[in-house]
Biopython code that builds the backbone (N, CA, C, O; Angstrom):
import numpy as np
from Bio.PDB.StructureBuilder import StructureBuilder

atoms = [
    (1, "MET", "N", (-33.555, 15.225, -29.833)),
    (1, "MET", "CA", (-34.269, 13.954, -29.813)),
    (1, "MET", "C", (-34.475, 13.483, -31.247)),
    (1, "MET", "O", (-34.908, 14.254, -32.103)),
    (2, "ASP", "N", (-34.163, 12.207, -31.507)),
    (2, "ASP", "CA", (-34.328, 11.670, -32.857)),
    (2, "ASP", "C", (-35.798, 11.429, -33.159)),
    (2, "ASP", "O", (-36.565, 11.030, -32.283)),
    (3, "GLN", "N", (-36.174, 11.667, -34.371)),
    (3, "GLN", "CA", (-37.528, 11.412, -34.838)),
    (3, "GLN", "C", (-37.475, 10.287, -35.861)),
    (3, "GLN", "O", (-36.448, 10.103, -36.514)),
    (4, "LEU", "N", (-38.553, 9.533, -36.015)),
    (4, "LEU", "CA", (-38.614, 8.534, -37.069)),
    (4, "LEU", "C", (-39.005, 9.221, -38.365)),
    (4, "LEU", "O", (-39.903, 10.062, -38.383)),
    (5, "ALA", "N", (-38.335, 8.866, -39.438)),
    (5, "ALA", "CA", (-38.638, 9.440, -40.748)),
    (5, "ALA", "C", (-39.978, 8.900, -41.237)),
    (5, "ALA", "O", (-40.488, 7.911, -40.711)),
    (6, "ALA", "N", (-40.533, 9.548, -42.232)),
    (6, "ALA", "CA", (-41.839, 9.154, -42.762)),
    (6, "ALA", "C", (-41.816, 7.722, -43.297)),
    (6, "ALA", "O", (-42.837, 7.035, -43.252)),
    (7, "ASP", "N", (-40.658, 7.258, -43.806)),
    (7, "ASP", "CA", (-40.572, 5.900, -44.341)),
    (7, "ASP", "C", (-40.147, 4.892, -43.270)),
    (7, "ASP", "O", (-39.715, 3.790, -43.607)),
    (8, "SER", "N", (-40.260, 5.249, -41.989)),
    (8, "SER", "CA", (-39.997, 4.386, -40.829)),
    (8, "SER", "C", (-38.531, 4.017, -40.649)),
    (8, "SER", "O", (-38.233, 3.069, -39.921)),
    (9, "GLU", "N", (-37.606, 4.730, -41.284)),
    (9, "GLU", "CA", (-36.188, 4.498, -41.053)),
    (9, "GLU", "C", (-35.716, 5.468, -39.982)),
    (9, "GLU", "O", (-36.114, 6.633, -39.979)),
    (10, "SER", "N", (-34.879, 5.001, -39.084)),
    (10, "SER", "CA", (-34.360, 5.855, -38.019)),
    (10, "SER", "C", (-33.338, 6.829, -38.580)),
    (10, "SER", "O", (-32.569, 6.488, -39.479)),
    (11, "LEU", "N", (-33.334, 8.017, -38.057)),
    (11, "LEU", "CA", (-32.338, 9.005, -38.430)),
    (11, "LEU", "C", (-31.089, 8.785, -37.590)),
    (11, "LEU", "O", (-31.175, 8.289, -36.466)),
    (12, "VAL", "N", (-29.936, 9.149, -38.125)),
    (12, "VAL", "CA", (-28.678, 9.031, -37.394)),
    (12, "VAL", "C", (-28.286, 10.414, -36.901)),
    (12, "VAL", "O", (-28.318, 11.389, -37.653)),
    (13, "GLN", "N", (-27.920, 10.485, -35.637)),
    (13, "GLN", "CA", (-27.471, 11.747, -35.067)),
    (13, "GLN", "C", (-26.107, 11.516, -34.429)),
    (13, "GLN", "O", (-26.008, 10.840, -33.405)),
    (14, "PHE", "N", (-25.052, 12.074, -35.030)),
    (14, "PHE", "CA", (-23.719, 11.940, -34.491)),
    (14, "PHE", "C", (-23.565, 12.877, -33.298)),
    (14, "PHE", "O", (-24.115, 13.979, -33.288)),
    (15, "VAL", "N", (-22.822, 12.436, -32.307)),
    (15, "VAL", "CA", (-22.605, 13.204, -31.088)),
    (15, "VAL", "C", (-21.101, 13.288, -30.821)),
    (15, "VAL", "O", (-20.312, 12.573, -31.439)),
    (16, "HIS", "N", (-20.721, 14.149, -29.913)),
    (16, "HIS", "CA", (-19.332, 14.223, -29.476)),
    (16, "HIS", "C", (-19.184, 13.253, -28.307)),
    (16, "HIS", "O", (-19.743, 13.491, -27.236)),
    (17, "PRO", "N", (-18.436, 12.157, -28.498)),
    (17, "PRO", "CA", (-18.360, 11.139, -27.451)),
    (17, "PRO", "C", (-17.590, 11.619, -26.226)),
    (17, "PRO", "O", (-16.670, 12.430, -26.331)),
    (18, "ALA", "N", (-17.981, 11.107, -25.069)),
    (18, "ALA", "CA", (-17.307, 11.425, -23.818)),
    (18, "ALA", "C", (-16.850, 10.156, -23.103)),
    (18, "ALA", "O", (-15.910, 10.204, -22.309)),
    (19, "LEU", "N", (-17.500, 9.021, -23.372)),
    (19, "LEU", "CA", (-17.184, 7.754, -22.719)),
    (19, "LEU", "C", (-17.107, 6.652, -23.770)),
    (19, "LEU", "O", (-17.644, 6.786, -24.870)),
    (20, "VAL", "N", (-16.431, 5.560, -23.415)),
    (20, "VAL", "CA", (-16.346, 4.382, -24.282)),
    (20, "VAL", "C", (-17.169, 3.281, -23.630)),
    (20, "VAL", "O", (-17.016, 3.011, -22.438)),
    (21, "ALA", "N", (-18.036, 2.647, -24.402)),
    (21, "ALA", "CA", (-18.864, 1.548, -23.895)),
    (21, "ALA", "C", (-18.545, 0.281, -24.675)),
    (21, "ALA", "O", (-18.225, 0.333, -25.863)),
    (22, "GLU", "N", (-18.636, -0.846, -23.999)),
    (22, "GLU", "CA", (-18.498, -2.150, -24.637)),
    (22, "GLU", "C", (-19.899, -2.684, -24.884)),
    (22, "GLU", "O", (-20.749, -2.636, -23.994)),
    (23, "VAL", "N", (-20.147, -3.194, -26.090)),
    (23, "VAL", "CA", (-21.447, -3.756, -26.446)),
    (23, "VAL", "C", (-21.247, -5.148, -27.024)),
    (23, "VAL", "O", (-20.163, -5.478, -27.506)),
    (24, "SER", "N", (-22.288, -5.959, -26.975)),
    (24, "SER", "CA", (-22.263, -7.238, -27.679)),
    (24, "SER", "C", (-23.244, -7.138, -28.835)),
    (24, "SER", "O", (-24.275, -6.472, -28.743)),
    (25, "ALA", "N", (-22.901, -7.813, -29.922)),
    (25, "ALA", "CA", (-23.724, -7.724, -31.121)),
    (25, "ALA", "C", (-23.820, -9.085, -31.787)),
    (25, "ALA", "O", (-22.878, -9.877, -31.737)),
    (26, "ASP", "N", (-24.941, -9.351, -32.400)),
    (26, "ASP", "CA", (-25.164, -10.554, -33.180)),
    (26, "ASP", "C", (-25.219, -10.109, -34.631)),
    (26, "ASP", "O", (-25.968, -9.192, -34.966)),
    (27, "ARG", "N", (-24.443, -10.737, -35.490)),
    (27, "ARG", "CA", (-24.375, -10.307, -36.886)),
    (27, "ARG", "C", (-25.447, -10.940, -37.769)),
    (27, "ARG", "O", (-25.375, -10.826, -38.993)),
    (28, "ALA", "N", (-26.435, -11.603, -37.177)),
    (28, "ALA", "CA", (-27.498, -12.235, -37.957)),
    (28, "ALA", "C", (-28.319, -11.176, -38.691)),
    (28, "ALA", "O", (-28.712, -10.165, -38.110)),
    (29, "ILE", "N", (-28.568, -11.426, -39.975)),
    (29, "ILE", "CA", (-29.321, -10.500, -40.821)),
    (29, "ILE", "C", (-30.523, -11.249, -41.389)),
    (29, "ILE", "O", (-30.395, -12.393, -41.825)),
    (30, "ASP", "N", (-31.697, -10.602, -41.384)),
    (30, "ASP", "CA", (-32.891, -11.256, -41.917)),
    (30, "ASP", "C", (-32.939, -11.120, -43.442)),
    (30, "ASP", "O", (-32.022, -10.565, -44.048)),
    (31, "HIS", "N", (-33.998, -11.622, -44.053)),
    (31, "HIS", "CA", (-34.112, -11.631, -45.517)),
    (31, "HIS", "C", (-34.163, -10.232, -46.117)),
    (31, "HIS", "O", (-33.831, -10.053, -47.289)),
    (32, "GLY", "N", (-34.572, -9.246, -45.338)),
    (32, "GLY", "CA", (-34.630, -7.872, -45.829)),
    (32, "GLY", "C", (-33.319, -7.118, -45.665)),
    (32, "GLY", "O", (-33.234, -5.941, -46.016)),
    (33, "GLY", "N", (-32.291, -7.786, -45.134)),
    (33, "GLY", "CA", (-31.003, -7.141, -44.952)),
    (33, "GLY", "C", (-30.902, -6.322, -43.672)),
    (33, "GLY", "O", (-30.013, -5.482, -43.537)),
    (34, "VAL", "N", (-31.812, -6.567, -42.734)),
    (34, "VAL", "CA", (-31.840, -5.819, -41.471)),
    (34, "VAL", "C", (-31.270, -6.708, -40.374)),
    (34, "VAL", "O", (-31.564, -7.902, -40.316)),
    (35, "TYR", "N", (-30.443, -6.111, -39.495)),
    (35, "TYR", "CA", (-29.929, -6.876, -38.363)),
    (35, "TYR", "C", (-31.092, -7.363, -37.512)),
    (35, "TYR", "O", (-32.017, -6.604, -37.223)),
    (36, "ARG", "N", (-31.046, -8.628, -37.110)),
    (36, "ARG", "CA", (-32.167, -9.251, -36.400)),
    (36, "ARG", "C", (-32.216, -8.915, -34.926)),
    (36, "ARG", "O", (-33.290, -8.956, -34.325)),
    (37, "HIS", "N", (-31.078, -8.581, -34.320)),
    (37, "HIS", "CA", (-31.027, -8.371, -32.879)),
    (37, "HIS", "C", (-30.358, -7.029, -32.567)),
    (37, "HIS", "O", (-29.418, -6.629, -33.253)),
    (38, "PRO", "N", (-30.837, -6.342, -31.545)),
    (38, "PRO", "CA", (-30.231, -5.054, -31.188)),
    (38, "PRO", "C", (-28.896, -5.253, -30.463)),
    (38, "PRO", "O", (-28.587, -6.351, -29.999)),
    (39, "LEU", "N", (-28.123, -4.188, -30.376)),
    (39, "LEU", "CA", (-26.905, -4.214, -29.572)),
    (39, "LEU", "C", (-27.278, -4.305, -28.107)),
    (39, "LEU", "O", (-28.340, -3.833, -27.699)),
    (40, "ARG", "N", (-26.409, -4.910, -27.318)),
    (40, "ARG", "CA", (-26.629, -4.990, -25.871)),
    (40, "ARG", "C", (-25.475, -4.309, -25.156)),
    (40, "ARG", "O", (-24.311, -4.636, -25.383)),
    (41, "PHE", "N", (-25.804, -3.367, -24.297)),
    (41, "PHE", "CA", (-24.798, -2.684, -23.497)),
    (41, "PHE", "C", (-24.192, -3.681, -22.522)),
    (41, "PHE", "O", (-24.919, -4.399, -21.836)),
    (42, "GLN", "N", (-22.846, -3.731, -22.453)),
    (42, "GLN", "CA", (-22.167, -4.611, -21.509)),
    (42, "GLN", "C", (-21.619, -3.836, -20.317)),
    (42, "GLN", "O", (-21.923, -4.157, -19.168)),
    (43, "ARG", "N", (-20.802, -2.803, -20.594)),
    (43, "ARG", "CA", (-20.204, -2.024, -19.518)),
    (43, "ARG", "C", (-19.513, -0.798, -20.081)),
    (43, "ARG", "O", (-19.194, -0.738, -21.268)),
    (44, "LEU", "N", (-19.285, 0.180, -19.215)),
    (44, "LEU", "CA", (-18.441, 1.312, -19.567)),
    (44, "LEU", "C", (-16.996, 0.859, -19.495)),
    (44, "LEU", "O", (-16.627, 0.100, -18.600)),
    (45, "ARG", "N", (-16.174, 1.319, -20.430)),
    (45, "ARG", "CA", (-14.752, 0.979, -20.446)),
    (45, "ARG", "C", (-13.957, 2.187, -19.971)),
    (45, "ARG", "O", (-13.433, 2.950, -20.782)),
    (46, "LEU", "N", (-13.869, 2.356, -18.662)),
    (46, "LEU", "CA", (-13.155, 3.487, -18.093)),
    (46, "LEU", "C", (-11.648, 3.356, -18.279)),
    (46, "LEU", "O", (-10.913, 4.327, -18.095)),
    (47, "ASP", "N", (-11.174, 2.136, -18.651)),
    (47, "ASP", "CA", (-9.757, 1.907, -18.900)),
    (47, "ASP", "C", (-9.351, 2.244, -20.337)),
    (47, "ASP", "O", (-8.173, 2.154, -20.681)),
    (48, "VAL", "N", (-10.308, 2.629, -21.174)),
    (48, "VAL", "CA", (-10.053, 2.939, -22.578)),
    (48, "VAL", "C", (-10.410, 4.397, -22.834)),
    (48, "VAL", "O", (-11.494, 4.852, -22.469)),
    (49, "GLY", "N", (-9.498, 5.121, -23.459)),
    (49, "GLY", "CA", (-9.757, 6.521, -23.782)),
    (49, "GLY", "C", (-10.323, 6.675, -25.184)),
    (49, "GLY", "O", (-10.230, 5.756, -25.998)),
    (50, "LEU", "N", (-10.900, 7.815, -25.465)),
    (50, "LEU", "CA", (-11.479, 8.078, -26.785)),
    (50, "LEU", "C", (-10.442, 7.975, -27.893)),
    (50, "LEU", "O", (-10.764, 7.576, -29.012)),
    (51, "GLU", "N", (-9.197, 8.332, -27.586)),
    (51, "GLU", "CA", (-8.130, 8.274, -28.593)),
    (51, "GLU", "C", (-7.751, 6.833, -28.944)),
    (51, "GLU", "O", (-7.072, 6.609, -29.946)),
    (52, "ASP", "N", (-8.172, 5.857, -28.145)),
    (52, "ASP", "CA", (-7.880, 4.443, -28.391)),
    (52, "ASP", "C", (-8.897, 3.777, -29.308)),
    (52, "ASP", "O", (-8.678, 2.650, -29.752)),
    (53, "VAL", "N", (-9.989, 4.443, -29.595)),
    (53, "VAL", "CA", (-11.082, 3.865, -30.377)),
    (53, "VAL", "C", (-11.192, 4.585, -31.712)),
    (53, "VAL", "O", (-11.252, 5.814, -31.737)),
    (54, "PRO", "N", (-11.219, 3.843, -32.841)),
    (54, "PRO", "CA", (-11.382, 4.508, -34.134)),
    (54, "PRO", "C", (-12.750, 5.181, -34.236)),
    (54, "PRO", "O", (-13.729, 4.698, -33.667)),
    (55, "GLY", "N", (-12.812, 6.278, -34.950)),
    (55, "GLY", "CA", (-14.074, 6.969, -35.173)),
    (55, "GLY", "C", (-14.981, 6.197, -36.113)),
    (55, "GLY", "O", (-14.549, 5.223, -36.731)),
    (56, "PHE", "N", (-16.219, 6.615, -36.227)),
    (56, "PHE", "CA", (-17.199, 5.970, -37.095)),
    (56, "PHE", "C", (-16.681, 5.988, -38.536)),
    (56, "PHE", "O", (-16.362, 7.050, -39.070)),
    (57, "GLY", "N", (-16.598, 4.807, -39.166)),
    (57, "GLY", "CA", (-16.125, 4.710, -40.538)),
    (57, "GLY", "C", (-14.616, 4.686, -40.661)),
    (57, "GLY", "O", (-14.100, 4.738, -41.778)),
    (58, "GLU", "N", (-13.883, 4.610, -39.553)),
    (58, "GLU", "CA", (-12.422, 4.558, -39.574)),
    (58, "GLU", "C", (-11.953, 3.224, -39.011)),
    (58, "GLU", "O", (-12.743, 2.478, -38.434)),
    (59, "GLY", "N", (-10.687, 2.929, -39.176)),
    (59, "GLY", "CA", (-10.102, 1.735, -38.595)),
    (59, "GLY", "C", (-10.127, 0.566, -39.546)),
    (59, "GLY", "O", (-10.649, 0.675, -40.656)),
    (60, "PRO", "N", (-9.545, -0.596, -39.110)),
    (60, "PRO", "CA", (-9.432, -1.757, -39.990)),
    (60, "PRO", "C", (-10.782, -2.387, -40.361)),
    (60, "PRO", "O", (-10.932, -2.908, -41.466)),
    (61, "ALA", "N", (-11.754, -2.344, -39.461)),
    (61, "ALA", "CA", (-13.084, -2.887, -39.734)),
    (61, "ALA", "C", (-14.058, -1.720, -39.772)),
    (61, "ALA", "O", (-14.555, -1.285, -38.733)),
    (62, "VAL", "N", (-14.328, -1.218, -40.961)),
    (62, "VAL", "CA", (-15.197, -0.058, -41.111)),
    (62, "VAL", "C", (-16.608, -0.404, -40.678)),
    (62, "VAL", "O", (-17.151, -1.436, -41.073)),
    (63, "ALA", "N", (-17.199, 0.457, -39.869)),
    (63, "ALA", "CA", (-18.562, 0.244, -39.377)),
    (63, "ALA", "C", (-19.561, 0.424, -40.509)),
    (63, "ALA", "O", (-19.426, 1.331, -41.330)),
    (64, "ALA", "N", (-20.557, -0.439, -40.547)),
    (64, "ALA", "CA", (-21.645, -0.283, -41.510)),
    (64, "ALA", "C", (-22.642, 0.698, -40.919)),
    (64, "ALA", "O", (-22.872, 0.710, -39.710)),
    (65, "GLY", "N", (-23.220, 1.501, -41.759)),
    (65, "GLY", "CA", (-24.190, 2.415, -41.177)),
    (65, "GLY", "C", (-24.843, 3.317, -42.126)),
    (65, "GLY", "O", (-25.680, 4.128, -41.730)),
]
sb = StructureBuilder()
sb.init_structure("model")
sb.init_model(0)
sb.init_chain("A")
sb.init_seg("    ")
for serial, (resi, resn, name, xyz) in enumerate(atoms, 1):
    if name == "N":
        sb.init_residue(resn, " ", resi, " ")
    sb.init_atom(name, np.array(xyz, "f"), 0.0, 1.0, " ", f" {name:<3s}", serial, name[0])
structure = sb.get_structure()
């Protein structure tokens, strides 16, 4: 279970993925550089395998994190 750090920043916990999910995201950022809106779960992508999705920090559009 993730805990909040003393400075109120969330900790990141990497996991071994088993399923692929589709999410929607808004790229709006507030004045402090924080994303304004959370991700929204859309659906499980049972037609997509783990080998079809780049890992965190890989691929043409590197994930920020």
